N, CA, C and O atoms as CSV, one atom per row, in Angstrom:
chain,resi,resn,atom,element,x,y,z
A,1,MET,N,N,14.941,-19.918,-6.580
A,1,MET,CA,C,14.826,-18.743,-5.735
A,1,MET,C,C,13.338,-18.495,-5.455
A,1,MET,O,O,12.526,-18.505,-6.381
A,2,ASP,N,N,12.983,-18.277,-4.206
A,2,ASP,CA,C,11.578,-18.027,-3.910
A,2,ASP,C,C,11.200,-16.590,-4.267
A,2,ASP,O,O,12.063,-15.763,-4.562
A,3,ARG,N,N,9.916,-16.313,-4.237
A,3,ARG,CA,C,9.402,-15.010,-4.683
A,3,ARG,C,C,9.907,-13.861,-3.808
A,3,ARG,O,O,10.201,-12.782,-4.322
A,4,ILE,N,N,10.011,-14.076,-2.509
A,4,ILE,CA,C,10.525,-13.032,-1.617
A,4,ILE,C,C,11.954,-12.674,-2.026
A,4,ILE,O,O,12.290,-11.497,-2.162
A,5,ALA,N,N,12.774,-13.671,-2.216
A,5,ALA,CA,C,14.163,-13.432,-2.624
A,5,ALA,C,C,14.215,-12.754,-3.992
A,5,ALA,O,O,15.047,-11.875,-4.217
A,6,SER,N,N,13.341,-13.152,-4.894
A,6,SER,CA,C,13.305,-12.522,-6.219
A,6,SER,C,C,12.968,-11.041,-6.111
A,6,SER,O,O,13.629,-10.205,-6.727
A,7,PHE,N,N,11.950,-10.716,-5.337
A,7,PHE,CA,C,11.586,-9.309,-5.178
A,7,PHE,C,C,12.721,-8.520,-4.536
A,7,PHE,O,O,13.010,-7.397,-4.948
A,8,ARG,N,N,13.359,-9.099,-3.538
A,8,ARG,CA,C,14.483,-8.407,-2.899
A,8,ARG,C,C,15.621,-8.165,-3.899
A,8,ARG,O,O,16.272,-7.121,-3.861
A,9,SER,N,N,15.852,-9.116,-4.777
A,9,SER,CA,C,16.863,-8.956,-5.814
A,9,SER,C,C,16.486,-7.820,-6.769
A,9,SER,O,O,17.330,-7.000,-7.133
A,10,PHE,N,N,15.213,-7.778,-7.171
A,10,PHE,CA,C,14.740,-6.703,-8.051
A,10,PHE,C,C,14.885,-5.344,-7.376
A,10,PHE,O,O,15.263,-4.365,-8.020
A,11,ILE,N,N,14.585,-5.282,-6.078
A,11,ILE,CA,C,14.720,-4.027,-5.334
A,11,ILE,C,C,16.171,-3.571,-5.323
A,11,ILE,O,O,16.462,-2.391,-5.522
A,12,ALA,N,N,17.077,-4.508,-5.090
A,12,ALA,CA,C,18.502,-4.165,-5.060
A,12,ALA,C,C,18.980,-3.647,-6.420
A,12,ALA,O,O,19.819,-2.750,-6.492
A,13,LYS,N,N,18.438,-4.221,-7.492
A,13,LYS,CA,C,18.847,-3.823,-8.842
A,13,LYS,C,C,18.211,-2.504,-9.277
A,13,LYS,O,O,18.789,-1.771,-10.079
A,14,SER,N,N,17.027,-2.202,-8.753
A,14,SER,CA,C,16.288,-1.002,-9.166
A,14,SER,C,C,15.718,-0.279,-7.946
A,14,SER,O,O,14.501,-0.236,-7.766
A,15,PRO,N,N,16.579,0.284,-7.115
A,15,PRO,CA,C,16.096,0.889,-5.876
A,15,PRO,C,C,15.183,2.104,-6.074
A,15,PRO,O,O,14.457,2.480,-5.154
A,16,SER,N,N,15.210,2.713,-7.247
A,16,SER,CA,C,14.358,3.873,-7.483
A,16,SER,C,C,13.015,3.512,-8.127
A,16,SER,O,O,12.237,4.399,-8.480
A,17,ASP,N,N,12.747,2.223,-8.279
A,17,ASP,CA,C,11.490,1.750,-8.856
A,17,ASP,C,C,10.594,1.234,-7.725
A,17,ASP,O,O,10.974,0.301,-7.017
A,18,PRO,N,N,9.407,1.834,-7.546
A,18,PRO,CA,C,8.540,1.382,-6.449
A,18,PRO,C,C,7.902,0.016,-6.689
A,18,PRO,O,O,7.513,-0.648,-5.728
A,19,PHE,N,N,7.786,-0.417,-7.936
A,19,PHE,CA,C,7.029,-1.634,-8.222
A,19,PHE,C,C,7.568,-2.896,-7.543
A,19,PHE,O,O,6.772,-3.668,-7.008
A,20,PRO,N,N,8.891,-3.142,-7.538
A,20,PRO,CA,C,9.340,-4.359,-6.847
A,20,PRO,C,C,9.008,-4.360,-5.349
A,20,PRO,O,O,8.701,-5.410,-4.784
A,21,ARG,N,N,9.068,-3.199,-4.713
A,21,ARG,CA,C,8.686,-3.124,-3.306
A,21,ARG,C,C,7.200,-3.412,-3.132
A,21,ARG,O,O,6.790,-4.100,-2.198
A,22,TYR,N,N,6.406,-2.874,-4.046
A,22,TYR,CA,C,4.970,-3.136,-4.018
A,22,TYR,C,C,4.716,-4.641,-4.185
A,22,TYR,O,O,3.899,-5.221,-3.471
A,23,GLY,N,N,5.410,-5.253,-5.117
A,23,GLY,CA,C,5.274,-6.694,-5.320
A,23,GLY,C,C,5.668,-7.483,-4.078
A,23,GLY,O,O,5.014,-8.466,-3.730
A,24,LEU,N,N,6.735,-7.053,-3.410
A,24,LEU,CA,C,7.171,-7.723,-2.183
A,24,LEU,C,C,6.101,-7.600,-1.100
A,24,LEU,O,O,5.771,-8.579,-0.431
A,25,ALA,N,N,5.568,-6.399,-0.936
A,25,ALA,CA,C,4.517,-6.200,0.069
A,25,ALA,C,C,3.299,-7.063,-0.236
A,25,ALA,O,O,2.715,-7.662,0.666
A,26,MET,N,N,2.920,-7.126,-1.506
A,26,MET,CA,C,1.764,-7.930,-1.887
A,26,MET,C,C,2.029,-9.421,-1.693
A,26,MET,O,O,1.123,-10.173,-1.335
A,27,GLU,N,N,3.258,-9.845,-1.928
A,27,GLU,CA,C,3.608,-11.245,-1.687
A,27,GLU,C,C,3.455,-11.580,-0.198
A,27,GLU,O,O,2.864,-12.599,0.160
A,28,TYR,N,N,3.985,-10.724,0.648
A,28,TYR,CA,C,3.815,-10.941,2.087
A,28,TYR,C,C,2.327,-10.946,2.469
A,28,TYR,O,O,1.875,-11.800,3.231
A,29,LYS,N,N,1.587,-9.991,1.934
A,29,LYS,CA,C,0.162,-9.906,2.246
A,29,LYS,C,C,-0.543,-11.183,1.805
A,29,LYS,O,O,-1.354,-11.732,2.550
A,30,GLY,N,N,-0.243,-11.651,0.617
A,30,GLY,CA,C,-0.848,-12.872,0.099
A,30,GLY,C,C,-0.529,-14.107,0.927
A,30,GLY,O,O,-1.319,-15.050,0.983
A,31,ARG,N,N,0.616,-14.095,1.559
A,31,ARG,CA,C,1.013,-15.212,2.429
A,31,ARG,C,C,0.415,-15.086,3.834
A,31,ARG,O,O,0.555,-15.985,4.663
A,32,GLY,N,N,-0.251,-13.961,4.083
A,32,GLY,CA,C,-0.809,-13.728,5.414
A,32,GLY,C,C,0.207,-13.190,6.404
A,32,GLY,O,O,-0.054,-13.153,7.606
A,33,GLU,N,N,1.359,-12.775,5.909
A,33,GLU,CA,C,2.411,-12.214,6.762
A,33,GLU,C,C,2.214,-10.695,6.798
A,33,GLU,O,O,2.955,-9.928,6.183
A,34,LEU,N,N,1.175,-10.297,7.552
A,34,LEU,CA,C,0.699,-8.918,7.500
A,34,LEU,C,C,1.661,-7.914,8.124
A,34,LEU,O,O,1.779,-6.789,7.638
A,35,THR,N,N,2.337,-8.298,9.177
A,35,THR,CA,C,3.298,-7.373,9.790
A,35,THR,C,C,4.431,-7.076,8.819
A,35,THR,O,O,4.859,-5.929,8.691
A,36,GLU,N,N,4.911,-8.097,8.142
A,36,GLU,CA,C,5.970,-7.910,7.153
A,36,GLU,C,C,5.464,-7.074,5.983
A,36,GLU,O,O,6.174,-6.203,5.480
A,37,ALA,N,N,4.239,-7.343,5.556
A,37,ALA,CA,C,3.646,-6.570,4.458
A,37,ALA,C,C,3.564,-5.098,4.846
A,37,ALA,O,O,3.937,-4.226,4.061
A,38,TRP,N,N,3.076,-4.817,6.062
A,38,TRP,CA,C,2.962,-3.426,6.492
A,38,TRP,C,C,4.332,-2.751,6.532
A,38,TRP,O,O,4.455,-1.586,6.156
A,39,THR,N,N,5.348,-3.461,6.977
A,39,THR,CA,C,6.694,-2.883,7.015
A,39,THR,C,C,7.124,-2.419,5.625
A,39,THR,O,O,7.691,-1.336,5.478
A,40,VAL,N,N,6.858,-3.229,4.616
A,40,VAL,CA,C,7.239,-2.863,3.246
A,40,VAL,C,C,6.339,-1.740,2.728
A,40,VAL,O,O,6.828,-0.812,2.083
A,41,PHE,N,N,5.036,-1.809,3.001
A,41,PHE,CA,C,4.145,-0.724,2.591
A,41,PHE,C,C,4.569,0.601,3.225
A,41,PHE,O,O,4.553,1.642,2.568
A,42,GLU,N,N,4.945,0.557,4.496
A,42,GLU,CA,C,5.374,1.763,5.197
A,42,GLU,C,C,6.615,2.363,4.523
A,42,GLU,O,O,6.719,3.579,4.364
A,43,GLU,N,N,7.539,1.504,4.138
A,43,GLU,CA,C,8.733,1.946,3.421
A,43,GLU,C,C,8.356,2.556,2.065
A,43,GLU,O,O,8.902,3.586,1.669
A,44,LEU,N,N,7.432,1.921,1.369
A,44,LEU,CA,C,6.958,2.449,0.085
A,44,LEU,C,C,6.355,3.842,0.252
A,44,LEU,O,O,6.650,4.752,-0.523
A,45,LEU,N,N,5.512,3.997,1.264
A,45,LEU,CA,C,4.868,5.291,1.500
A,45,LEU,C,C,5.891,6.372,1.805
A,45,LEU,O,O,5.717,7.523,1.403
A,46,ALA,N,N,6.945,6.017,2.505
A,46,ALA,CA,C,7.985,6.994,2.846
A,46,ALA,C,C,8.846,7.347,1.631
A,46,ALA,O,O,9.163,8.515,1.404
A,47,LYS,N,N,9.217,6.341,0.864
A,47,LYS,CA,C,10.146,6.565,-0.256
A,47,LYS,C,C,9.458,6.994,-1.550
A,47,LYS,O,O,10.048,7.703,-2.366
A,48,PHE,N,N,8.216,6.564,-1.735
A,48,PHE,CA,C,7.488,6.832,-2.976
A,48,PHE,C,C,6.072,7.304,-2.653
A,48,PHE,O,O,5.107,6.606,-2.966
A,49,PRO,N,N,5.931,8.471,-2.035
A,49,PRO,CA,C,4.607,8.910,-1.584
A,49,PRO,C,C,3.612,9.168,-2.716
A,49,PRO,O,O,2.412,9.255,-2.457
A,50,ASP,N,N,4.068,9.291,-3.947
A,50,ASP,CA,C,3.160,9.502,-5.069
A,50,ASP,C,C,2.782,8.214,-5.792
A,50,ASP,O,O,2.086,8.263,-6.806
A,51,TYR,N,N,3.224,7.066,-5.293
A,51,TYR,CA,C,2.884,5.789,-5.915
A,51,TYR,C,C,1.495,5.374,-5.417
A,51,TYR,O,O,1.357,4.741,-4.370
A,52,VAL,N,N,0.490,5.738,-6.180
A,52,VAL,CA,C,-0.909,5.630,-5.770
A,52,VAL,C,C,-1.344,4.215,-5.373
A,52,VAL,O,O,-2.070,4.079,-4.389
A,53,PRO,N,N,-0.938,3.150,-6.088
A,53,PRO,CA,C,-1.450,1.823,-5.729
A,53,PRO,C,C,-1.162,1.404,-4.282
A,53,PRO,O,O,-1.874,0.575,-3.717
A,54,THR,N,N,-0.141,1.969,-3.704
A,54,THR,CA,C,0.237,1.581,-2.341
A,54,THR,C,C,-0.879,1.835,-1.336
A,54,THR,O,O,-1.093,1.029,-0.431
A,55,TYR,N,N,-1.580,2.931,-1.486
A,55,TYR,CA,C,-2.498,3.386,-0.442
A,55,TYR,C,C,-3.649,2.427,-0.170
A,55,TYR,O,O,-3.971,2.177,0.992
A,56,LEU,N,N,-4.267,1.893,-1.194
A,56,LEU,CA,C,-5.390,0.991,-0.981
A,56,LEU,C,C,-4.936,-0.299,-0.305
A,56,LEU,O,O,-5.572,-0.763,0.641
A,57,MET,N,N,-3.845,-0.874,-0.785
A,57,MET,CA,C,-3.365,-2.130,-0.221
A,57,MET,C,C,-2.765,-1.942,1.176
A,57,MET,O,O,-2.923,-2.802,2.042
A,58,ALA,N,N,-2.082,-0.825,1.391
A,58,ALA,CA,C,-1.531,-0.542,2.716
A,58,ALA,C,C,-2.659,-0.352,3.719
A,58,ALA,O,O,-2.601,-0.865,4.836
A,59,GLY,N,N,-3.683,0.388,3.315
A,59,GLY,CA,C,-4.832,0.576,4.204
A,59,GLY,C,C,-5.512,-0.744,4.520
A,59,GLY,O,O,-5.871,-1.001,5.669
A,60,GLY,N,N,-5.688,-1.578,3.511
A,60,GLY,CA,C,-6.309,-2.886,3.740
A,60,GLY,C,C,-5.487,-3.765,4.672
A,60,GLY,O,O,-6.036,-4.539,5.456
A,61,THR,N,N,-4.181,-3.639,4.581
A,61,THR,CA,C,-3.304,-4.398,5.482
A,61,THR,C,C,-3.487,-3.916,6.913
A,61,THR,O,O,-3.540,-4.722,7.842
A,62,LEU,N,N,-3.582,-2.607,7.092
A,62,LEU,CA,C,-3.801,-2.069,8.439
A,62,LEU,C,C,-5.160,-2.494,8.993
A,62,LEU,O,O,-5.278,-2.784,10.183
A,63,VAL,N,N,-6.179,-2.534,8.147
A,63,VAL,CA,C,-7.497,-3.015,8.594
A,63,VAL,C,C,-7.373,-4.451,9.078
A,63,VAL,O,O,-7.905,-4.800,10.132
A,64,ALA,N,N,-6.673,-5.286,8.314
A,64,ALA,CA,C,-6.492,-6.692,8.691
A,64,ALA,C,C,-5.709,-6.829,9.993
A,64,ALA,O,O,-5.879,-7.800,10.731
A,65,LEU,N,N,-4.851,-5.848,10.267
A,65,LEU,CA,C,-4.093,-5.836,11.524
A,65,LEU,C,C,-4.876,-5.178,12.660
A,65,LEU,O,O,-4.354,-4.987,13.759
A,66,ASP,N,N,-6.134,-4.833,12.380
A,66,ASP,CA,C,-7.019,-4.168,13.343
A,66,ASP,C,C,-6.469,-2.809,13.782
A,66,ASP,O,O,-6.544,-2.432,14.951
A,67,ARG,N,N,-5.921,-2.096,12.814
A,67,ARG,CA,C,-5.401,-0.739,13.047
A,67,ARG,C,C,-6.213,0.215,12.182
A,67,ARG,O,O,-5.693,0.870,11.279
A,68,ARG,N,N,-7.507,0.270,12.488
A,68,ARG,CA,C,-8.485,0.950,11.654
A,68,ARG,C,C,-8.265,2.462,11.561
A,68,ARG,O,O,-8.438,3.037,10.487
A,69,ASP,N,N,-7.895,3.105,12.644
A,69,ASP,CA,C,-7.667,4.555,12.597
A,69,ASP,C,C,-6.504,4.888,11.672
A,69,ASP,O,O,-6.568,5.849,10.905
A,70,GLU,N,N,-5.447,4.096,11.747
A,70,GLU,CA,C,-4.303,4.305,10.862
A,70,GLU,C,C,-4.689,4.023,9.408
A,70,GLU,O,O,-4.245,4.718,8.494
A,71,ALA,N,N,-5.511,3.005,9.206
A,71,ALA,CA,C,-5.971,2.691,7.849
A,71,ALA,C,C,-6.752,3.870,7.275
A,71,ALA,O,O,-6.558,4.241,6.117
A,72,ALA,N,N,-7.629,4.454,8.077
A,72,ALA,CA,C,-8.406,5.608,7.617
A,72,ALA,C,C,-7.482,6.753,7.227
A,72,ALA,O,O,-7.711,7.426,6.222
A,73,ASP,N,N,-6.452,6.974,8.012
A,73,ASP,CA,C,-5.482,8.031,7.678
A,73,ASP,C,C,-4.790,7.741,6.348
A,73,ASP,O,O,-4.593,8.648,5.539
A,74,ILE,N,N,-4.423,6.488,6.123
A,74,ILE,CA,C,-3.767,6.098,4.866
A,74,ILE,C,C,-4.726,6.297,3.695
A,74,ILE,O,O,-4.328,6.815,2.651
A,75,TYR,N,N,-5.974,5.895,3.859
A,75,TYR,CA,C,-6.950,6.085,2.792
A,75,TYR,C,C,-7.124,7.573,2.473
A,75,TYR,O,O,-7.174,7.958,1.305
A,76,ARG,N,N,-7.215,8.406,3.516
A,76,ARG,CA,C,-7.370,9.856,3.293
A,76,ARG,C,C,-6.180,10.433,2.532
A,76,ARG,O,O,-6.348,11.201,1.585
A,77,LYS,N,N,-4.996,10.059,2.949
A,77,LYS,CA,C,-3.789,10.532,2.269
A,77,LYS,C,C,-3.783,10.034,0.813
A,77,LYS,O,O,-3.426,10.783,-0.097
A,78,GLY,N,N,-4.169,8.800,0.601
A,78,GLY,CA,C,-4.232,8.243,-0.744
A,78,GLY,C,C,-5.222,8.981,-1.626
A,78,GLY,O,O,-4.965,9.189,-2.812
A,79,ILE,N,N,-6.347,9.377,-1.059
A,79,ILE,CA,C,-7.330,10.160,-1.808
A,79,ILE,C,C,-6.702,11.469,-2.272
A,79,ILE,O,O,-6.884,11.876,-3.419
A,80,GLU,N,N,-5.965,12.127,-1.381
A,80,GLU,CA,C,-5.292,13.382,-1.739
A,80,GLU,C,C,-4.287,13.161,-2.866
A,80,GLU,O,O,-4.248,13.926,-3.829
A,81,VAL,N,N,-3.483,12.119,-2.743
A,81,VAL,CA,C,-2.453,11.833,-3.750
A,81,VAL,C,C,-3.101,11.482,-5.083
A,81,VAL,O,O,-2.681,11.984,-6.126
A,82,ALA,N,N,-4.119,10.628,-5.060
A,82,ALA,CA,C,-4.796,10.244,-6.295
A,82,ALA,C,C,-5.432,11.459,-6.968
A,82,ALA,O,O,-5.373,11.601,-8.189
A,83,GLN,N,N,-6.032,12.323,-6.175
A,83,GLN,CA,C,-6.641,13.539,-6.727
A,83,GLN,C,C,-5.575,14.408,-7.386
A,83,GLN,O,O,-5.755,14.876,-8.511
A,84,ARG,N,N,-4.480,14.618,-6.693
A,84,ARG,CA,C,-3.389,15.444,-7.214
A,84,ARG,C,C,-2.810,14.861,-8.503
A,84,ARG,O,O,-2.420,15.604,-9.404
A,85,ARG,N,N,-2.757,13.542,-8.588
A,85,ARG,CA,C,-2.171,12.882,-9.766
A,85,ARG,C,C,-3.208,12.638,-10.869
A,85,ARG,O,O,-2.876,12.118,-11.934
A,86,GLY,N,N,-4.445,13.012,-10.611
A,86,GLY,CA,C,-5.481,12.856,-11.623
A,86,GLY,C,C,-5.969,11.436,-11.806
A,86,GLY,O,O,-6.505,11.103,-12.863
A,87,ASP,N,N,-5.799,10.598,-10.814
A,87,ASP,CA,C,-6.218,9.197,-10.893
A,87,ASP,C,C,-7.578,9.047,-10.202
A,87,ASP,O,O,-7.665,8.695,-9.026
A,88,GLN,N,N,-8.623,9.323,-10.963
A,88,GLN,CA,C,-9.971,9.312,-10.391
A,88,GLN,C,C,-10.441,7.899,-10.037
A,88,GLN,O,O,-11.214,7.723,-9.096
A,89,HIS,N,N,-9.990,6.917,-10.768
A,89,HIS,CA,C,-10.364,5.534,-10.445
A,89,HIS,C,C,-9.840,5.152,-9.058
A,89,HIS,O,O,-10.591,4.658,-8.217
A,90,ALA,N,N,-8.559,5.384,-8.832
A,90,ALA,CA,C,-7.972,5.068,-7.525
A,90,ALA,C,C,-8.621,5.916,-6.437
A,90,ALA,O,O,-8.880,5.430,-5.336
A,91,ARG,N,N,-8.880,7.177,-6.746
A,91,ARG,CA,C,-9.529,8.050,-5.763
A,91,ARG,C,C,-10.874,7.453,-5.339
A,91,ARG,O,O,-11.203,7.425,-4.154
A,92,GLY,N,N,-11.639,6.980,-6.311
A,92,GLY,CA,C,-12.934,6.364,-6.016
A,92,GLY,C,C,-12.803,5.100,-5.179
A,92,GLY,O,O,-13.580,4.889,-4.248
A,93,GLU,N,N,-11.829,4.261,-5.500
A,93,GLU,CA,C,-11.614,3.036,-4.715
A,93,GLU,C,C,-11.233,3.371,-3.280
A,93,GLU,O,O,-11.719,2.742,-2.340
A,94,LEU,N,N,-10.374,4.351,-3.118
A,94,LEU,CA,C,-9.941,4.754,-1.778
A,94,LEU,C,C,-11.098,5.365,-0.993
A,94,LEU,O,O,-11.255,5.094,0.198
A,95,ALA,N,N,-11.904,6.184,-1.656
A,95,ALA,CA,C,-13.066,6.778,-0.991
A,95,ALA,C,C,-14.052,5.699,-0.550
A,95,ALA,O,O,-14.627,5.787,0.535
A,96,SER,N,N,-14.248,4.683,-1.388
A,96,SER,CA,C,-15.134,3.570,-1.018
A,96,SER,C,C,-14.589,2.799,0.172
A,96,SER,O,O,-15.336,2.443,1.084
A,97,ALA,N,N,-13.277,2.541,0.163
A,97,ALA,CA,C,-12.657,1.823,1.286
A,97,ALA,C,C,-12.797,2.631,2.570
A,97,ALA,O,O,-13.073,2.069,3.630
A,98,LEU,N,N,-12.611,3.936,2.483
A,98,LEU,CA,C,-12.753,4.795,3.662
A,98,LEU,C,C,-14.191,4.798,4.154
A,98,LEU,O,O,-14.440,4.737,5.358
A,99,ALA,N,N,-15.127,4.868,3.237
A,99,ALA,CA,C,-16.545,4.855,3.620
A,99,ALA,C,C,-16.939,3.545,4.306
A,99,ALA,O,O,-17.715,3.553,5.261
A,100,GLU,N,N,-16.410,2.434,3.824
A,100,GLU,CA,C,-16.691,1.140,4.457
A,100,GLU,C,C,-16.103,1.065,5.857
A,100,GLU,O,O,-16.654,0.426,6.754
A,101,LEU,N,N,-14.981,1.729,6.017
A,101,LEU,CA,C,-14.276,1.700,7.298
A,101,LEU,C,C,-14.942,2.605,8.324
A,101,LEU,O,O,-14.943,2.312,9.519
A,102,THR,N,N,-15.502,3.700,7.847
A,102,THR,CA,C,-16.093,4.703,8.744
A,102,THR,C,C,-17.529,4.969,8.323
A,102,THR,O,O,-17.834,6.046,7.811
A,103,PRO,N,N,-18.413,4.000,8.532
A,103,PRO,CA,C,-19.806,4.200,8.116
A,103,PRO,C,C,-20.466,5.329,8.908
A,103,PRO,O,O,-20.145,5.567,10.073
A,104,THR,N,N,-21.388,6.010,8.249
A,104,THR,CA,C,-22.078,7.125,8.911
A,104,THR,C,C,-23.291,6.670,9.638
A,104,THR,O,O,-23.986,7.482,10.249
């Protein structure tokens, strides 16, 4: 069974766990299948808006798709979520990604 099929199987078995979806999105991203990766990231953001790791990778996928304004919005939202959840490390990474995207 390939990795995509494995992740889909994990998702079917644990639909309330964001990690298998995150793994699927990262697998697509790693293969360079950015549109597919974004589709899964978008689903993750809708179903699990408090899953902080999604925001940095989803934003990076949008940057790679040359959708910079949308990426900036994702980074901003991720900063809010990370702050609310007390994840200062992720907040810092997201702030750095946003700063790189929108230099002053």
